[in-house]
DRENBADO-491628 format. One record per residue (C-alpha): x, y, z. Coordinates in nm, 2 decimals, padded with zeros to 4 digits. Layout:
% DRENBADO-491628
<<X, Y, Z>>;
...
***
This chain:
% DRENBADO-491628
<<01.29, -02.74, 00.85>>;
<<00.93, -02.67, 00.93>>;
<<00.82, -02.77, 01.28>>;
<<00.49, -02.94, 01.24>>;
<<00.32, -03.00, 01.58>>;
<<00.01, -03.22, 01.52>>;
<<-00.27, -03.30, 01.76>>;
<<-00.59, -03.48, 01.68>>;
<<-00.87, -03.29, 01.85>>;
<<-01.08, -03.50, 02.09>>;
<<-01.33, -03.23, 02.17>>;
<<-01.38, -02.86, 02.10>>;
<<-01.17, -02.75, 02.40>>;
<<-00.85, -02.95, 02.32>>;
<<-00.56, -02.75, 02.17>>;
<<-00.23, -02.87, 02.03>>;
<<00.07, -02.88, 02.26>>;
<<00.37, -02.67, 02.15>>;
<<00.65, -02.91, 02.23>>;
<<00.95, -02.91, 01.99>>;
<<00.90, -02.56, 01.88>>;
<<01.19, -02.37, 01.70>>;
<<01.21, -02.09, 01.95>>;
<<01.27, -02.07, 02.32>>;
<<01.13, -01.71, 02.35>>;
<<00.88, -01.74, 02.64>>;
<<00.67, -01.44, 02.54>>;
<<00.63, -01.57, 02.19>>;
<<00.55, -01.93, 02.31>>;
<<00.30, -01.80, 02.56>>;
<<00.12, -01.59, 02.30>>;
<<00.10, -01.87, 02.05>>;
<<-00.02, -02.11, 02.32>>;
<<-00.29, -01.86, 02.43>>;
<<-00.40, -01.80, 02.06>>;
<<-00.42, -02.17, 01.99>>;
<<-00.63, -02.22, 02.31>>;
<<-00.87, -01.95, 02.19>>;
<<-00.89, -02.06, 01.82>>;
<<-00.87, -02.44, 01.88>>;
<<-00.69, -02.55, 01.56>>;
<<-00.62, -02.92, 01.49>>;
<<-00.25, -02.85, 01.47>>;
<<00.01, -02.58, 01.48>>;
<<00.28, -02.54, 01.22>>;
<<00.58, -02.30, 01.26>>;
<<00.67, -02.17, 00.91>>;
<<01.03, -02.16, 00.80>>;
<<00.99, -01.97, 00.47>>;
<<01.16, -02.24, 00.27>>;
<<01.09, -02.32, -00.10>>;
<<00.99, -02.68, 00.02>>;
<<00.73, -02.53, 00.25>>;
<<00.60, -02.30, -00.03>>;
<<00.57, -02.60, -00.27>>;
<<00.39, -02.81, -00.02>>;
<<00.14, -02.54, 00.06>>;
<<00.07, -02.45, -00.30>>;
<<00.03, -02.82, -00.39>>;
<<-00.22, -02.85, -00.10>>;
<<-00.41, -02.55, -00.23>>;
<<-00.42, -02.68, -00.58>>;
<<-00.57, -03.00, -00.44>>;
<<-00.84, -02.81, -00.25>>;
<<-00.92, -02.58, -00.55>>;
<<-00.79, -02.26, -00.39>>;
<<-00.52, -02.23, -00.65>>;
<<-00.52, -02.31, -01.02>>;
<<-00.18, -02.38, -01.16>>;
<<-00.11, -02.18, -01.48>>;
<<00.04, -02.31, -01.80>>;
<<00.41, -02.37, -01.71>>;
<<00.53, -02.29, -02.06>>;
<<00.35, -01.95, -02.05>>;
<<00.36, -01.86, -01.68>>;
<<00.60, -02.09, -01.50>>;
<<00.57, -02.13, -01.12>>;
<<00.25, -01.92, -01.12>>;
<<-00.11, -01.97, -00.99>>;
<<-00.45, -01.82, -01.01>>;
<<-00.68, -01.77, -00.71>>;
<<-01.05, -01.68, -00.72>>;
<<-01.18, -01.53, -00.41>>;
<<-01.54, -01.54, -00.28>>;
<<-01.73, -01.26, -00.46>>;
<<-01.78, -01.08, -00.13>>;
<<-01.42, -01.08, -00.04>>;
<<-01.24, -00.88, -00.30>>;
<<-01.11, -00.56, -00.14>>;
<<-01.03, -00.39, 00.18>>;
<<-01.32, -00.36, 00.42>>;
<<-01.28, 00.00, 00.54>>;
<<-01.61, 00.02, 00.72>>;
<<-01.51, -00.28, 00.93>>;
<<-01.15, -00.16, 00.99>>;
<<-01.11, -00.03, 01.35>>;
<<-00.86, 00.17, 01.55>>;
<<-00.90, 00.07, 01.92>>;
<<-00.72, 00.35, 02.11>>;
<<-00.81, 00.42, 02.47>>;
<<-00.95, 00.76, 02.39>>;
<<-01.18, 00.82, 02.09>>;
<<-01.01, 01.15, 02.01>>;
<<-00.68, 00.97, 01.95>>;
<<-00.84, 00.78, 01.66>>;
<<-00.99, 01.10, 01.50>>;
<<-01.27, 01.16, 01.26>>;
<<-01.13, 00.96, 00.97>>;
<<-01.10, 00.63, 01.16>>;
<<-01.36, 00.39, 01.29>>;
<<-01.30, 00.40, 01.66>>;
<<-01.38, 00.11, 01.90>>;
<<-01.34, 00.10, 02.28>>;
<<-01.06, -00.15, 02.33>>;
<<-01.21, -00.36, 02.60>>;
<<-01.55, -00.39, 02.42>>;
<<-01.37, -00.48, 02.10>>;
<<-01.16, -00.74, 02.27>>;
<<-01.47, -00.90, 02.41>>;
<<-01.63, -00.91, 02.06>>;
<<-01.31, -01.05, 01.91>>;
<<-01.29, -01.32, 02.18>>;
<<-01.64, -01.42, 02.08>>;
<<-01.57, -01.46, 01.70>>;
<<-01.22, -01.61, 01.74>>;
<<-01.33, -01.87, 01.99>>;
<<-01.30, -02.20, 01.80>>;
<<-01.25, -02.01, 01.47>>;
<<-00.98, -02.25, 01.35>>;
<<-01.14, -02.58, 01.45>>;
<<-01.06, -02.85, 01.19>>;
<<-00.78, -02.63, 01.04>>;
<<-00.41, -02.57, 01.08>>;
<<-00.28, -02.27, 01.26>>;
<<00.03, -02.14, 01.09>>;
<<00.28, -01.93, 01.29>>;
<<00.45, -01.69, 01.05>>;
<<00.75, -01.49, 01.18>>;
<<00.85, -01.20, 00.95>>;
<<01.05, -00.88, 00.93>>;
<<00.94, -00.56, 00.76>>;
<<01.26, -00.44, 00.61>>;
<<01.59, -00.63, 00.61>>;
<<01.62, -00.86, 00.92>>;
<<01.81, -00.67, 01.19>>;
<<01.81, -00.34, 01.00>>;
<<01.79, -00.02, 01.20>>;
<<01.48, 00.09, 01.01>>;
<<01.31, -00.25, 01.03>>;
<<01.03, -00.40, 01.25>>;
<<00.96, -00.76, 01.34>>;
<<00.62, -00.93, 01.35>>;
<<00.45, -01.27, 01.40>>;
<<00.12, -01.36, 01.23>>;
<<-00.08, -01.66, 01.31>>;
<<-00.33, -01.76, 01.05>>;
<<-00.55, -02.05, 00.93>>;
<<-00.50, -01.95, 00.56>>;
<<-00.23, -02.11, 00.36>>;
<<-00.29, -01.85, 00.09>>;
<<-00.19, -01.58, 00.35>>;
<<00.12, -01.79, 00.44>>;
<<00.26, -01.81, 00.09>>;
<<00.17, -01.45, 00.02>>;
<<00.35, -01.34, 00.34>>;
<<00.65, -01.53, 00.22>>;
<<00.65, -01.32, -00.09>>;
<<00.56, -00.98, 00.07>>;
<<00.79, -01.00, 00.38>>;
<<01.12, -01.14, 00.49>>;
<<00.95, -01.44, 00.64>>;
<<01.08, -01.75, 00.81>>;
<<01.36, -01.88, 01.03>>;
<<01.59, -01.58, 01.00>>;
<<01.31, -01.35, 01.13>>;
<<01.22, -01.60, 01.40>>;
<<01.58, -01.61, 01.52>>;
<<01.59, -01.23, 01.55>>;
<<01.29, -01.24, 01.79>>;
<<01.50, -01.31, 02.10>>;
<<01.38, -01.27, 02.46>>;
<<01.32, -00.90, 02.52>>;
<<01.30, -00.81, 02.14>>;
<<01.00, -00.60, 02.04>>;
<<00.77, -00.76, 01.78>>;
<<00.41, -00.70, 01.66>>;
<<00.16, -00.99, 01.71>>;
<<-00.11, -01.04, 01.45>>;
<<-00.40, -01.29, 01.47>>;
<<-00.58, -01.38, 01.15>>;
<<-00.86, -01.62, 01.08>>;
<<-01.08, -01.67, 00.78>>;
<<-01.36, -01.73, 01.03>>;
<<-01.49, -02.06, 00.88>>;
<<-01.41, -02.35, 01.12>>;
<<-01.47, -02.70, 00.98>>;
<<-01.60, -02.83, 01.31>>;
<<-01.87, -02.65, 01.51>>;
<<-01.90, -02.63, 01.89>>;
<<-02.10, -02.96, 01.89>>;
<<-01.83, -03.15, 01.70>>;
<<-02.02, -03.16, 01.37>>;
<<-01.80, -03.13, 01.06>>;
<<-01.87, -02.95, 00.74>>;
<<-01.68, -02.96, 00.40>>;
<<-01.43, -02.69, 00.32>>;
<<-01.46, -02.46, 00.02>>;
<<-01.20, -02.32, -00.22>>;
<<-01.20, -01.97, -00.06>>;
<<-01.33, -01.99, 00.30>>;
<<-01.43, -01.66, 00.46>>;
<<-01.70, -01.53, 00.69>>;
<<-01.96, -01.27, 00.60>>;
<<-01.87, -01.09, 00.93>>;
<<-01.53, -00.92, 00.90>>;
<<-01.31, -00.73, 01.15>>;
<<-00.97, -00.57, 01.09>>;
<<-00.88, -00.44, 01.43>>;
<<-00.57, -00.24, 01.54>>;
<<-00.46, -00.17, 01.89>>;
<<-00.20, 00.11, 01.85>>;
<<-00.11, 00.14, 02.22>>;
<<-00.03, -00.23, 02.25>>;
<<00.09, -00.27, 01.89>>;
<<-00.13, -00.57, 01.80>>;
<<-00.36, -00.67, 01.51>>;
<<-00.66, -00.89, 01.49>>;
<<-00.82, -00.97, 01.16>>;
<<-01.13, -01.20, 01.12>>;
<<-01.34, -01.32, 00.83>>;
<<-01.15, -01.22, 00.52>>;
<<-00.88, -01.40, 00.31>>;
<<-00.82, -01.10, 00.08>>;
<<-00.47, -00.95, 00.07>>;
<<-00.49, -00.62, 00.26>>;
<<-00.71, -00.77, 00.52>>;
<<-00.52, -01.10, 00.56>>;
<<-00.16, -01.01, 00.50>>;
<<-00.11, -00.84, 00.83>>;
<<00.24, -00.71, 00.74>>;
<<00.11, -00.48, 00.47>>;
<<-00.14, -00.20, 00.55>>;
<<-00.21, -00.32, 00.90>>;
<<00.15, -00.33, 01.04>>;
<<00.34, -00.13, 00.78>>;
<<00.10, 00.17, 00.79>>;
<<-00.17, 00.17, 01.06>>;
<<00.05, 00.03, 01.35>>;
<<00.38, 00.16, 01.21>>;
<<00.24, 00.51, 01.17>>;
<<00.16, 00.52, 01.54>>;
<<00.50, 00.38, 01.63>>;
<<00.66, 00.63, 01.40>>;
<<00.48, 00.92, 01.58>>;
<<00.61, 00.80, 01.92>>;
<<00.96, 00.75, 01.79>>;
<<01.00, 01.05, 01.56>>;
<<00.99, 00.90, 01.21>>;
<<00.74, 00.85, 00.93>>;
<<00.56, 00.54, 00.80>>;
<<00.39, 00.64, 00.48>>;
<<00.19, 00.52, 00.18>>;
<<00.46, 00.61, -00.07>>;
<<00.66, 00.46, -00.35>>;
<<01.04, 00.50, -00.35>>;
<<01.26, 00.54, -00.66>>;
<<01.62, 00.60, -00.75>>;
<<01.65, 00.85, -01.05>>;
<<01.98, 00.89, -01.23>>;
<<02.04, 01.17, -01.48>>;
<<02.25, 01.16, -01.79>>;
<<02.53, 01.33, -01.59>>;
<<02.51, 01.03, -01.34>>;
<<02.36, 01.25, -01.07>>;
<<02.15, 01.03, -00.84>>;
<<01.83, 01.14, -00.67>>;
<<01.59, 00.95, -00.45>>;
<<01.23, 01.04, -00.46>>;
<<00.94, 00.93, -00.25>>;
<<00.58, 00.98, -00.38>>;
<<00.24, 00.95, -00.21>>;
<<-00.05, 00.88, -00.45>>;
<<-00.38, 00.72, -00.36>>;
<<-00.44, 00.36, -00.49>>;
<<-00.47, 00.32, -00.86>>;
<<-00.33, 00.66, -00.94>>;
<<-00.01, 00.55, -01.11>>;
<<00.22, 00.45, -00.82>>;
<<00.34, 00.13, -00.99>>;
<<00.38, 00.30, -01.33>>;
<<00.61, 00.57, -01.17>>;
<<00.79, 00.32, -00.95>>;
<<00.88, 00.11, -01.26>>;
<<00.90, 00.39, -01.52>>;
<<01.10, 00.35, -01.84>>;
<<01.19, 00.72, -01.91>>;
<<01.13, 00.84, -02.26>>;
<<01.41, 01.10, -02.22>>;
<<01.75, 00.96, -02.34>>;
<<02.01, 00.91, -02.07>>;
<<01.76, 00.91, -01.77>>;
<<01.71, 00.60, -01.56>>;
<<01.45, 00.51, -01.30>>;
<<01.51, 00.22, -01.06>>;
<<01.26, 00.07, -00.83>>;
<<01.30, 00.06, -00.45>>;
<<00.93, 00.03, -00.36>>;
<<00.59, 00.08, -00.51>>;
<<00.36, 00.13, -00.20>>;
<<00.52, 00.19, 00.14>>;
<<00.82, 00.39, 00.26>>;
<<00.95, 00.42, 00.62>>;
<<01.16, 00.73, 00.66>>;
<<01.38, 00.80, 00.96>>;
<<01.62, 01.09, 01.04>>;
<<01.96, 00.96, 00.96>>;
<<02.30, 01.03, 01.11>>;
<<02.39, 01.25, 00.81>>;
<<02.11, 01.49, 00.89>>;
<<01.89, 01.37, 00.61>>;
<<01.57, 01.17, 00.59>>;
<<01.66, 00.81, 00.50>>;
<<01.40, 00.56, 00.37>>;
<<01.35, 00.19, 00.31>>;
<<01.07, 00.00, 00.15>>;
<<00.98, -00.24, 00.43>>;
<<00.81, -00.49, 00.19>>;
<<00.98, -00.77, 00.00>>;
<<00.74, -00.80, -00.28>>;
<<00.47, -00.62, -00.49>>;
<<00.10, -00.66, -00.43>>;
<<-00.03, -00.46, -00.73>>;
<<-00.35, -00.39, -00.91>>;
<<-00.36, -00.59, -01.24>>;
<<-00.63, -00.41, -01.44>>;
<<-00.47, -00.12, -01.63>>;
<<-00.12, -00.28, -01.62>>;
<<-00.02, -00.36, -01.97>>;
<<00.26, -00.38, -02.22>>;
<<00.19, -00.02, -02.34>>;
<<00.16, 00.13, -01.99>>;
<<00.41, -00.06, -01.78>>;
<<00.63, -00.31, -01.97>>;
<<00.86, -00.34, -01.67>>;
<<00.58, -00.47, -01.45>>;
<<00.47, -00.71, -01.73>>;
<<00.82, -00.85, -01.75>>;
<<00.82, -00.89, -01.37>>;
<<00.50, -01.10, -01.40>>;
<<00.64, -01.36, -01.63>>;
<<00.69, -01.63, -01.36>>;
<<00.65, -01.71, -00.99>>;
<<00.34, -01.50, -00.95>>;
<<00.01, -01.55, -00.76>>;
<<-00.27, -01.38, -00.94>>;
<<-00.60, -01.32, -00.77>>;
<<-00.93, -01.25, -00.95>>;
<<-00.80, -01.21, -01.30>>;
<<-00.94, -01.40, -01.60>>;
<<-00.81, -01.73, -01.73>>;
<<-00.73, -01.79, -02.09>>;
<<-00.82, -02.11, -02.27>>;
<<-00.45, -02.20, -02.29>>;
<<-00.39, -02.16, -01.92>>;
<<-00.26, -01.81, -01.90>>;
<<-00.41, -01.49, -01.74>>;
<<-00.57, -01.18, -01.88>>;
<<-00.72, -00.86, -01.75>>;
<<-00.86, -00.54, -01.88>>;
<<-00.57, -00.31, -02.01>>;
<<-00.33, -00.60, -02.04>>;
<<-00.35, -00.59, -02.42>>;
<<-00.53, -00.36, -02.67>>;
<<-00.77, -00.64, -02.77>>;
<<-00.94, -00.89, -02.55>>;
<<-00.92, -01.26, -02.63>>;
<<-01.23, -01.41, -02.80>>;
<<-01.30, -01.63, -02.50>>;
<<-01.20, -01.64, -02.14>>;
<<-01.31, -01.78, -01.80>>;
<<-01.38, -01.47, -01.59>>;
<<-01.27, -01.41, -01.23>>;
<<-01.59, -01.58, -01.10>>;
<<-01.52, -01.90, -01.31>>;
<<-01.78, -01.82, -01.57>>;
<<-01.74, -01.82, -01.95>>;
<<-01.67, -01.47, -02.09>>;
<<-01.64, -01.30, -02.43>>;
<<-01.59, -00.94, -02.53>>;
<<-01.97, -00.91, -02.55>>;
<<-02.02, -01.00, -02.19>>;
<<-02.17, -00.72, -01.98>>;
<<-01.93, -00.76, -01.69>>;
<<-01.55, -00.73, -01.68>>;
<<-01.34, -01.04, -01.72>>;
<<-01.11, -00.95, -01.42>>;
<<-01.24, -00.79, -01.11>>;
<<-01.14, -00.42, -01.11>>;
<<-00.93, -00.48, -00.79>>;
<<-00.77, -00.80, -00.92>>;
<<-00.42, -00.84, -00.79>>;
<<-00.08, -00.99, -00.85>>;
<<00.17, -01.09, -00.57>>;
<<00.53, -01.13, -00.68>>;
<<00.87, -01.11, -00.52>>;
<<01.07, -00.79, -00.56>>;
<<01.36, -00.99, -00.69>>;
<<01.15, -01.05, -01.01>>;
<<01.15, -00.68, -01.09>>;
<<01.39, -00.60, -01.37>>;
<<01.42, -00.24, -01.26>>;
<<01.50, -00.32, -00.90>>;
<<01.77, -00.09, -00.75>>;
<<02.07, -00.23, -00.58>>;
<<01.98, -00.02, -00.28>>;
<<01.66, -00.21, -00.23>>;
<<01.81, -00.43, 00.04>>;
<<02.03, -00.16, 00.21>>;
<<01.93, -00.17, 00.58>>;
<<02.05, 00.19, 00.62>>;
<<01.80, 00.31, 00.36>>;
<<01.85, 00.58, 00.10>>;
<<01.85, 00.96, 00.15>>;
<<01.53, 01.12, 00.03>>;
<<01.59, 01.43, -00.19>>;
<<01.23, 01.51, -00.28>>;
<<00.87, 01.40, -00.19>>;
<<00.59, 01.41, -00.44>>;
<<00.22, 01.43, -00.37>>;
<<-00.04, 01.36, -00.63>>;
<<-00.38, 01.22, -00.73>>;
<<-00.60, 01.16, -01.02>>;
<<-00.75, 01.50, -01.11>>;
<<-00.92, 01.59, -01.43>>;
<<-00.91, 01.97, -01.35>>;
<<-00.76, 02.23, -01.11>>;
<<-00.43, 02.07, -01.01>>;
<<-00.14, 02.16, -01.23>>;
<<00.10, 01.91, -01.39>>;
<<00.37, 01.99, -01.13>>;
<<00.42, 02.25, -00.86>>;
<<00.69, 02.30, -00.59>>;
<<00.61, 02.40, -00.24>>;
<<00.79, 02.71, -00.12>>;
<<00.90, 02.54, 00.20>>;
<<00.84, 02.24, 00.43>>;
<<00.53, 02.40, 00.59>>;
<<00.36, 02.46, 00.25>>;
<<00.47, 02.11, 00.15>>;
<<00.28, 01.97, 00.45>>;
<<-00.02, 02.17, 00.34>>;
<<00.01, 02.02, -00.01>>;
<<00.02, 01.67, 00.14>>;
<<-00.28, 01.75, 00.36>>;
<<-00.47, 01.87, 00.05>>;
<<-00.44, 01.56, -00.17>>;
<<-00.76, 01.47, -00.34>>;
<<-00.83, 01.21, -00.60>>;
<<-01.11, 01.02, -00.78>>;
<<-01.21, 00.70, -00.59>>;
<<-01.06, 00.36, -00.69>>;
<<-01.18, 00.00, -00.69>>;
<<-00.97, -00.07, -00.38>>;
<<-01.17, 00.17, -00.17>>;
<<-01.54, 00.18, -00.09>>;
<<-01.75, 00.45, -00.25>>;
<<-01.86, 00.54, -00.60>>;
<<-01.57, 00.51, -00.85>>;
<<-01.48, 00.85, -00.98>>;
<<-01.62, 01.04, -00.68>>;
<<-01.37, 01.30, -00.55>>;
<<-01.21, 01.19, -00.23>>;
<<-00.99, 01.40, 00.00>>;
<<-00.70, 01.18, 00.11>>;
<<-00.43, 01.36, 00.32>>;
<<-00.09, 01.21, 00.24>>;
<<-00.27, 00.93, 00.06>>;
<<-00.31, 00.79, 00.41>>;
<<-00.68, 00.84, 00.48>>;
<<-00.75, 00.46, 00.53>>;
<<-00.41, 00.39, 00.68>>;
<<-00.32, 00.64, 00.96>>;
<<-00.33, 00.47, 01.29>>;
<<-00.42, 00.78, 01.49>>;
<<-00.58, 01.12, 01.45>>;
<<-00.52, 01.27, 01.11>>;
<<-00.47, 01.62, 01.26>>;
<<-00.19, 01.48, 01.48>>;
<<-00.05, 01.32, 01.16>>;
<<-00.02, 01.67, 01.00>>;
<<00.14, 01.80, 01.32>>;
<<00.39, 01.51, 01.32>>;
<<00.49, 01.60, 00.96>>;
<<00.54, 01.96, 01.06>>;
<<00.76, 01.85, 01.35>>;
<<01.00, 01.67, 01.12>>;
<<01.17, 02.00, 01.05>>;
<<01.29, 01.99, 01.41>>;
<<01.43, 01.64, 01.36>>;
<<01.58, 01.66, 01.01>>;
<<01.85, 01.91, 00.92>>;
<<01.83, 01.87, 00.55>>;
<<01.46, 01.82, 00.46>>;
<<01.35, 01.70, 00.12>>;
<<01.19, 01.94, -00.13>>;
<<00.82, 01.89, -00.18>>;
<<00.63, 01.88, -00.51>>;
<<00.27, 01.81, -00.62>>;
<<00.21, 01.63, -00.95>>;
<<-00.10, 01.55, -01.16>>;
<<-00.06, 01.34, -01.47>>;
<<-00.43, 01.31, -01.53>>;
<<-00.55, 01.66, -01.63>>;
<<-00.79, 01.67, -01.92>>;
<<-00.91, 01.94, -02.16>>;
<<-01.26, 02.06, -02.21>>;
<<-01.30, 01.79, -02.48>>;
<<-01.22, 01.52, -02.23>>;
<<-00.88, 01.42, -02.37>>;
<<-00.56, 01.39, -02.16>>;
<<-00.34, 01.69, -02.20>>;
<<-00.03, 01.51, -02.09>>;
<<00.10, 01.18, -02.24>>;
<<00.21, 01.04, -01.91>>;
<<00.39, 00.71, -01.85>>;
<<00.75, 00.73, -01.98>>;
<<00.71, 01.10, -02.07>>;
<<00.66, 01.18, -01.70>>;
<<01.04, 01.16, -01.69>>;
<<01.02, 01.52, -01.83>>;
<<00.86, 01.63, -01.51>>;
<<01.12, 01.44, -01.31>>;
<<01.39, 01.62, -01.51>>;
<<01.24, 01.95, -01.40>>;
<<01.21, 01.84, -01.04>>;
<<01.58, 01.72, -01.03>>;
<<01.67, 02.05, -01.19>>;
<<01.50, 02.23, -00.91>>;
<<01.70, 02.02, -00.66>>;
<<02.02, 02.12, -00.84>>;
<<01.92, 02.49, -00.87>>;
<<01.93, 02.48, -01.25>>;
<<01.56, 02.47, -01.35>>;
<<01.36, 02.79, -01.37>>;
<<01.02, 02.84, -01.21>>;
<<00.75, 03.10, -01.18>>;
<<00.53, 03.18, -00.89>>;
<<00.16, 03.09, -00.88>>;
<<-00.08, 03.08, -00.58>>;
<<-00.05, 02.70, -00.58>>;
<<00.33, 02.69, -00.58>>;
<<00.62, 02.72, -00.82>>;
<<00.56, 02.58, -01.17>>;
<<00.80, 02.55, -01.46>>;
<<00.88, 02.88, -01.62>>;
<<00.83, 02.92, -01.99>>;
<<01.07, 02.69, -02.17>>;
<<01.18, 02.52, -01.85>>;
<<00.99, 02.20, -01.91>>;
<<01.13, 02.00, -02.20>>;
<<00.84, 01.92, -02.44>>;
<<01.04, 01.87, -02.76>>;
<<00.90, 01.60, -02.97>>;
<<00.57, 01.58, -02.77>>;
<<00.23, 01.63, -02.92>>;
<<00.16, 01.89, -02.65>>;
<<00.06, 02.23, -02.80>>;
<<00.15, 02.56, -02.63>>;
<<-00.21, 02.60, -02.54>>;
<<-00.22, 02.25, -02.38>>;
<<00.10, 02.32, -02.19>>;
<<-00.04, 02.65, -02.06>>;
<<-00.35, 02.47, -01.94>>;
<<-00.15, 02.20, -01.77>>;
<<00.04, 02.46, -01.57>>;
<<-00.24, 02.70, -01.51>>;
<<-00.39, 02.78, -01.17>>;
<<-00.75, 02.89, -01.23>>;
<<-00.85, 03.12, -00.94>>;
<<-01.22, 03.04, -00.94>>;
<<-01.15, 02.66, -00.94>>;
<<-00.90, 02.70, -00.67>>;
<<-01.13, 02.91, -00.45>>;
<<-01.39, 02.64, -00.48>>;
<<-01.12, 02.39, -00.39>>;
<<-01.03, 02.60, -00.08>>;
<<-01.40, 02.59, 00.02>>;
<<-01.40, 02.21, -00.01>>;
<<-01.08, 02.18, 00.19>>;
<<-01.22, 02.39, 00.47>>;
<<-01.53, 02.16, 00.49>>;
<<-01.30, 01.86, 00.49>>;
<<-01.07, 02.00, 00.76>>;
<<-01.37, 02.11, 00.98>>;
<<-01.40, 01.78, 01.17>>;
<<-01.04, 01.79, 01.27>>;
<<-01.13, 02.07, 01.51>>;
<<-00.85, 02.19, 01.74>>;
<<-00.63, 01.91, 01.61>>;
<<-00.59, 02.09, 01.27>>;
<<-00.25, 02.26, 01.30>>;
<<-00.26, 02.64, 01.29>>;
<<-00.01, 02.64, 01.01>>;
<<-00.24, 02.44, 00.79>>;
<<-00.52, 02.69, 00.86>>;
<<-00.29, 02.97, 00.78>>;
<<-00.19, 02.82, 00.45>>;
<<-00.55, 02.78, 00.35>>;
<<-00.61, 03.15, 00.43>>;
<<-00.30, 03.24, 00.24>>;
<<-00.41, 03.04, -00.06>>;
<<-00.73, 03.24, -00.07>>;
<<-00.54, 03.56, -00.03>>;
<<-00.32, 03.48, -00.33>>;
<<-00.61, 03.37, -00.54>>;
<<-00.82, 03.68, -00.47>>;
<<-00.58, 03.95, -00.33>>;
<<-00.68, 04.30, -00.24>>;
<<-00.55, 04.57, -00.47>>;
<<-00.18, 04.56, -00.46>>;
<<-00.17, 04.22, -00.29>>;
<<00.14, 04.00, -00.33>>;
<<00.07, 03.68, -00.54>>;
<<00.42, 03.53, -00.47>>;
<<00.47, 03.21, -00.28>>;
***
C-alpha cells in the first residue's frame, strides 16, 4: 500500500511531515526529510511499485496531457508521451563528474569542484518542487538481495519518471525492505525544475511536459550520489540507468574490483546444445538491441536475451567473470526497429509499453521511421503536428524511445533473474564503421583485447551530441558513462587478469562495412549468427583463423557464407586489413589518446606501436599477432 503523506503548504518554507512512513531506517528518513526541506513539495509519497500505483499515476498523467492512451485493441496497456522539443536526449555538456581532484575525472568528463557544484545545486533545487508531489522511489539494480546487485532511492517530482523506474528497475516495497539500517544505498535527487508556486506564493499552470531550460546531471563518485535537475527525459531522469548503473557503478566497480559496462548480454546455444554467454559493447544505435534479440538465420542456433544495454561483471567463485543485467526493462531506440530488422523487439512492444516521441496513427497506434517499409498516408508527428510522407521533417524524433518490462521480451533467457549471474565466455567490441574495421577479429590475448576496447570508434548517433555520422572515438562504448578518468578505466580493465583466473576471449566486430559503391557488404541482422558461430568455434578450438595486424580473422572457408549473396571479393574485403587505412587509424588513435597523458597505460601505448610495426614492418619483420 502506498504511503501518501500530504501537507497543504502554508508558505514557501513549509515542508511535509514524514509521519507514518513505511521504513524506520533513520539515515533514509533523514535524507528524505532534508530533501523535502530543500525542494519544498506539497506532499511526499512513498512508492510501493504496485500495479494499483502505476494505474493511478498513468491515469493522472492522462488527465494532465502527459500521456496519451493508445488504442487498447491495437496496443493494450500502452501510452504515448511527447516531451518538450528541448528535452529529447542526454545532455552530455551539462553532465558533471564532481570528484575532489580534477585529474580523477579525466579529459573525457565535465569536471566540477564538489563544493561549488553543491552550492549551485542548492540554489536551483531550493523550492523546485513547490506545488508538486515528491515521490520516494526505492529500487534495486539487479535482483533484490543478489550478490551482484546495488540498491538506490530516487526522489522525483515526475510521475513519468516514477512509472518508468517501475519498468526499468526492481522498484517498490521489496527494495525498500532491503534498505535496512547500515545497508549501503545510492541516493538520487531529481526534479524537472518547474515549480508551480514561486517564492512569493504565486501559482502558475502546469504543462504536459514540465522541464527547465537549465539542466544539471551531477554525479559525486566519492559519496555515491546523483543530482539531476531540469530534464524529464529518460537517461537524465531515470537515475538508475546511466547515472547509477554506469557512472556511479563504474567508480564503485573500480574500488571493489569488478566491471560496470555499457554492454548487452546474451546466451547463445549451438545446434549441439553447447551454451555460450557473450557480452558486447557497442555505442548507442549501433545494433545492440538487434544483437541482443537476434533470430539466427543459421538452423539450430538460438540467441536468448539477458540484457541489451548494461552488464555488471564480477569475478566469481569459479574463477570466471560472472555477469548480470542490472536493469529490469528495456529503454530502446524506436527508429530503425522494425519487423524486417528486429521482429523479436516488435513482438515485445505489442502491449504495456510507454512510447516517447514517436508518431501517432489516426487509429490510435504508433509509428516511427523503419517500423514498416512504407509510411502511413497521415500521422500526427512527435510534436503533435499533422504529418504526411511529403513532410520535410521525420514523423518520430530520431531518438524516440520505448520503455517496456523485460518480461515482455519473447527471447528472454531463464538466467535473466539469476542473482549469481552467468559466466562470460567472450566479450565483443564494435561500432558502426563504413571502412577499415573488419567484420570480425579476435584479440591475441587480454592485453590486446583491452587495446581493442580502447580503440572503439563509431559514427555519432542521435542519442549523443555532435554531427550525426561524424566519427567518434568511444573507448569501451563508455565515453559518456565512465565515472572517473578514462585512462584509469583502461588500467582497471588490464588489472582484471589478476582477479579472474579464466578470462573471456575478446573479439571486435563490424556489421556495417560498405563497398566503394556504398552498399553494405554484409547482410547483418539474423545472418550475424554466422559470425557468432565462428566466435563460438574459436572458444571451442574448432574454428580456423589467420593472422592480420588487427587480430585473428576467419581463415579461408572458416566463415560459413553458404546461401548468402556475399561474393568472394566482398568476403575478402570484409576481412581485409588495409595497411594505409590502419596507419591513418593509428595516427587518429594517438591524437585521441594524447590528453590521457601519464594515465594512458604503457601496454596500450605498446600495442599502438606494435600495430604500426605490423602494418609497416622493416624487411623481415613479423606480421603475426
